[in-house]
N, C-alpha and C positions, 0 to 999 in steps of 0.2 A: 730160259727166260724167267726172270723174277716177276712175281705177281704182287701187287700192292692192293691192300684193302683199306679203304677210307671209311671210317664210321662217322656218320653225321649226327650231331647232337642238337636238339632243339634248344633255342635260346629265346628269351623275351626281353624287351627293353621297357623300363618303367621309371617313374619318378623315384629318385633316391629318397629314402625316408628322412634323412638328415637335411635334405635340401629344401629350398622354398621356391615358389613360383614368383616371378617378378613380371611387371608389366611396364612398358615404356610407351608413351603416346607422343605424337608430333602432329601439329596442325599442318595440313598440306596446302592451305591457301597460299598462292604465290607470294604474297607480300607479308606473310606472318612467320614469326620465329618461335611461336609458343610451343612449349614442350612440357611433358611430365618426365622427370628423371626416373630411372628404374626404381620401382617400389613393390613391396610385397602386399601393400594395401590396395588391392585391385579395385575395391568399391570406391575408395577415395579418388583414385586416378580417373576412373570413369565419371565420377561425379564432377571432378575438375573439368573434364572435357565438356560435359553438359553445360557447366557454368560458362565456359569459354564460348560455346555456341550461343548461349543466351546473350552474352555481352557483345559479341562481334558478328554473329550470323554465319560464322565459319562452321560448316557441318561435316567436313571430311577430315579424317585423321588416319595416320599410319600407326598401327599398333604392332608392338613386338612383345611377345610373351616368351619367357625363358625359364627353364628349370634345370636342375642337375639330374641327369639320367644315369641309370646303371643297367648293364646287361647281365642277366643271370641265366644260369643253365637250368633248364627244366628237367625234372626227374623223369 
């Protein structure tokens, strides 16, 4: 009978250094279609949401953050 040995190597996932993080926002008030398109300017996007709340009273948002990730082998 043959014996197989599997070696396990530790890996880690992290943000790719050439990638950028983006944020998308969407007002979830039932009658509102306000959104912020994907942007790397997170502060501006969040500021826009605050302004939207001040103008409309809508305070709930769906946020999606995205970045490019890479898995690397640890020594």
